[in-house]
C-alpha distance (Angstrom), angle and dihedral (degrees) to the residues before:
residue distance angle dihedral
M1 . . .
I2 3.79 . .
S3 3.79 116.5 .
K4 3.79 117.2 -125.9
H5 3.80 87.6 -132.1
T6 3.81 95.2 68.1
D7 3.80 127.5 105.2
I8 3.81 104.9 -137.8
H9 3.78 119.5 166.2
P10 3.82 109.7 -124.2
K11 3.81 91.3 -127.3
A12 3.82 94.6 54.4
K13 3.80 111.7 112.0
I14 3.79 110.4 -126.8
G15 3.83 119.2 -178.2
E16 3.80 129.9 -138.6
N17 3.79 122.5 -67.7
V18 3.81 94.2 11.1
S19 3.80 119.6 157.5
V20 3.82 118.6 -150.2
G21 3.80 120.7 -176.5
A22 3.80 129.8 -141.1
F23 3.80 121.7 -71.1
T24 3.80 93.5 14.9
V25 3.82 115.9 142.0
I26 3.81 120.9 -147.4
E27 3.81 116.9 -177.8
E28 3.80 129.6 -146.3
N29 3.80 104.4 -93.6
V30 3.80 96.7 53.8
E31 3.80 132.9 118.1
I32 3.81 123.4 -166.4
G33 3.81 121.9 -174.5
D34 3.79 129.2 -131.8
D35 3.81 121.5 -70.5
A36 3.80 94.7 15.3
W37 3.81 119.5 150.9
I38 3.81 116.9 -146.1
A39 3.81 115.0 -173.9
P40 3.81 126.9 -143.5
N41 3.80 118.8 -77.0
V42 3.79 97.6 26.3
T43 3.81 122.4 142.4
I44 3.81 116.6 -149.8
M45 3.79 111.6 -178.1
N46 3.79 135.8 -165.9
G47 3.78 114.5 -59.3
A48 3.81 97.9 32.3
R49 3.81 117.2 139.8
I50 3.80 109.6 -176.2
G51 3.81 119.6 -174.4
K52 3.78 132.3 -135.3
G53 3.77 119.9 -66.6
C54 3.79 95.9 10.5
R55 3.80 120.5 152.2
V56 3.81 120.9 -148.4
F57 3.81 119.0 -171.9
P58 3.83 130.1 -150.1
G59 3.78 120.0 -65.8
A60 3.79 96.3 20.7
V61 3.82 117.1 140.9
I62 3.80 114.1 -158.4
S63 3.81 125.0 -168.8
A64 3.79 100.3 3.6
V65 3.81 113.9 163.8
P66 3.82 114.1 -84.5
Q67 3.78 122.1 -89.6
D68 3.79 88.0 -127.0
L69 3.81 122.1 119.3
K70 3.81 89.1 -149.0
F71 3.80 91.3 62.6
E72 3.80 110.2 112.9
G73 3.78 101.4 -175.3
E74 3.80 95.8 -88.1
E75 3.79 117.7 164.1
S76 3.78 110.8 -97.8
Q77 3.78 141.7 149.3
V78 3.77 151.4 -132.6
V79 3.82 109.2 -142.6
I80 3.82 118.4 -165.1
G81 3.80 121.8 -170.5
D82 3.79 126.8 -131.3
N83 3.82 122.3 -70.0
T84 3.78 95.9 9.9
T85 3.80 118.5 148.1
I86 3.81 121.1 -141.6
R87 3.78 112.5 -168.8
E88 3.80 132.5 -155.6
C89 3.82 119.9 -40.2
V90 3.80 96.5 -4.7
T91 3.83 112.4 158.4
L92 3.80 121.1 -153.2
N93 3.82 117.3 -175.8
R94 3.78 120.2 -155.3
G95 3.79 123.2 -120.1
T96 3.79 131.5 -88.4
K97 3.78 132.0 -137.6
A98 3.80 87.2 -79.8
S99 3.82 90.4 79.8
G100 3.79 106.8 -19.0
T101 3.79 95.1 -131.7
T102 3.76 144.2 70.2
R103 3.79 105.4 -157.8
I104 3.82 132.4 -161.1
G105 3.80 117.3 -175.0
A106 3.80 131.8 -133.7
N107 3.81 126.5 -76.2
S108 3.79 93.8 15.3
L109 3.80 129.1 140.9
L110 3.80 122.0 -141.2
M111 3.79 107.6 -172.8
A112 3.79 126.3 -149.9
Y113 3.82 120.1 -51.2
V114 3.81 96.0 7.7
H115 3.81 113.1 154.3
I116 3.79 121.1 -156.7
A117 3.79 114.1 -174.4
H118 3.78 131.0 -151.2
D119 3.81 122.4 -53.9
C120 3.80 95.3 8.4
I121 3.79 122.2 144.3
V122 3.81 121.5 -150.6
G123 3.79 115.7 -176.0
N124 3.79 133.6 -139.0
N125 3.82 123.6 -65.9
C126 3.81 93.9 13.3
I127 3.81 125.9 150.6
L128 3.81 119.7 -150.7
S129 3.79 108.9 -175.1
N130 3.80 126.8 -145.1
S131 3.81 117.3 -47.6
V132 3.80 98.8 1.1
Q133 3.82 104.2 165.0
M134 3.79 115.7 -154.0
A135 3.82 123.9 -171.2
G136 3.79 123.1 -150.5
H137 3.81 126.6 -60.8
V138 3.81 95.3 16.0
L139 3.81 119.0 153.1
V140 3.82 120.9 -150.4
E141 3.78 113.0 -178.0
D142 3.83 128.8 -145.6
Y143 3.82 120.5 -59.6
A144 3.80 94.6 8.3
V145 3.82 116.5 150.5
I146 3.82 118.3 -154.7
G147 3.80 119.6 -168.7
G148 3.77 125.3 -129.7
S149 3.82 122.4 -71.0
C150 3.80 95.3 11.7
A151 3.81 114.5 155.3
I152 3.80 115.5 -150.3
H153 3.81 122.7 -158.3
Q154 3.80 118.6 -131.2
F155 3.83 116.9 -86.6
S156 3.81 92.0 16.8
R157 3.80 120.2 139.4
I158 3.80 131.1 -147.6
G159 3.79 115.3 -162.4
A160 3.79 129.4 -130.2
H161 3.83 117.1 -76.1
A162 3.81 91.7 8.6
M163 3.80 120.0 144.1
V164 3.81 120.7 -153.2
S165 3.80 124.0 -163.0
G166 3.79 118.3 -118.1
G167 3.78 117.9 -94.5
S168 3.81 94.3 26.3
L169 3.80 122.1 149.4
I170 3.80 104.1 -140.7
R171 3.79 112.0 -155.9
K172 3.81 99.3 146.5
D173 3.79 134.5 47.7
I174 3.82 116.9 -83.9
P175 3.81 111.5 -145.7
P176 3.81 125.1 -132.0
F177 3.82 123.8 -80.4
V178 3.82 96.5 15.2
K179 3.77 139.3 117.9
A180 3.80 115.2 -130.6
G181 3.78 131.3 -172.5
R182 3.85 147.5 122.0
E183 3.80 125.1 82.0
P184 2.92 116.3 -51.0
V185 3.78 89.1 28.4
V186 3.81 113.3 -108.9
Y187 3.78 140.5 167.6
V188 3.82 110.0 -81.4
G189 3.79 101.5 171.4
V190 3.77 146.5 -55.3
N191 3.82 118.4 -58.1
S192 3.79 90.0 -118.6
V193 3.81 96.1 156.4
G194 3.79 92.5 53.3
L195 3.79 91.8 44.9
R196 3.81 92.5 51.9
R197 3.79 90.4 49.9
R198 3.80 88.6 55.5
G199 3.77 94.9 50.5
F200 3.81 103.5 -96.7
S201 3.80 111.7 151.8
N202 3.81 123.1 -122.0
E203 3.81 88.1 -114.8
T204 3.80 91.2 57.2
I205 3.80 92.9 45.5
I206 3.82 90.9 51.4
L207 3.81 89.9 50.9
I208 3.82 90.6 51.5
Q209 3.81 89.7 49.3
D210 3.81 90.5 51.1
I211 3.81 90.4 52.5
Y212 3.78 93.1 51.9
R213 3.80 93.5 44.9
I214 3.79 87.4 59.1
L215 3.79 92.6 44.8
F216 3.79 99.5 44.2
Q217 3.81 110.3 17.1
K218 3.82 108.3 37.7
G219 3.78 97.9 68.9
Y220 3.81 96.3 -113.8
N221 3.78 124.5 141.8
T222 3.80 113.1 -120.9
K223 3.80 95.6 -96.1
D224 3.78 93.7 50.8
A225 3.80 91.9 43.2
I226 3.81 90.7 55.3
A227 3.80 89.9 50.7
A228 3.81 91.3 50.0
I229 3.80 92.2 47.9
E230 3.78 90.6 50.3
Q231 3.79 90.8 51.6
E232 3.81 102.1 38.4
I233 3.82 105.6 34.3
R234 3.78 122.8 68.1
T235 3.78 116.3 -120.8
T236 3.80 116.8 -93.5
A237 3.78 135.0 151.4
E238 3.81 90.2 -101.9
K239 3.79 92.7 52.2
E240 3.81 91.1 51.5
V241 3.82 91.8 47.9
I242 3.81 91.4 52.4
L243 3.81 95.2 46.0
K244 3.80 93.1 46.8
F245 3.80 90.7 50.4
I246 3.80 91.9 51.6
R247 3.80 94.4 45.2
D248 3.81 91.7 48.4
S249 3.81 94.1 49.8
E250 3.79 112.6 118.7
R251 3.81 97.9 176.0
G252 3.81 93.6 43.4
I253 3.78 126.6 -114.6
I254 3.78 128.8 -85.6
R255 3.80 119.5 -90.0
G256 3.78 128.6 -114.1
I257 3.78 127.1 -116.3
T258 3.78 120.9 -109.2
P259 3.82 104.7 -92.9
T260 3.81 111.5 -112.2
K261 3.78 131.7 150.5
S262 3.79 91.8 -99.3
S263 3.80 95.1 47.0
M264 3.80 93.3 46.0
S265 3.81 89.3 51.5
E266 3.80 91.2 49.4
A267 3.79 91.2 48.5
G268 3.78 89.7 64.6
D269 3.80 95.5 -146.4
D270 3.77 94.2 147.7
L271 3.77 119.1 117.3
């Protein structure tokens, strides 16, 4: 159902069985997939590409121009995957000429007041809790969970299946499969609970823990830790994902905490 009190440009492409609430504005260069639900008082601006089955709650602003002084009005987009939920007052800025697109994956949840700046990429099945604030060019990989009120520096990366504590200031890259928290943000363990929920075996989780013990708790620098991991840990897909992430890091990865009985208990690495 589309309310008669909307302002929808006649050239906007609206799919089948889409609901649009009162006082929502949808501009010309917009595409919305089938079965989407758009609440009242939403603003969807030029360049928005919203997938099937998405839900957008009141106050959200999708595809506003970037808050980037280098932006020169170039045509760009915000692309949102199927079945993603965008809660109240989320703001998603479209890309710049750097990449052309800000991209949000499928089956993700962006809670209230999240801001995602230009040229960011958020993967599939991610959860961004209330008031996560993301600067430009940030990459968040699949299944990452970011706690409320985190602030993420531009060009930072958060690896797949990582979990970040609320209120963290993220200035360095956070590798895959880990839990990160404290101030400054550091490695505090492997996200073993999340990994089990997603079908990772205990054997695989133990291997991931062994990799991060070498990286963060043996006193190696990053180069020597990579060499030790290569030599001591058998090759698996997870090992290759971790090593590639570390090697590709331009900002550098977060540090580990000094291993003590209390910190090891807090890390929750036990099986």
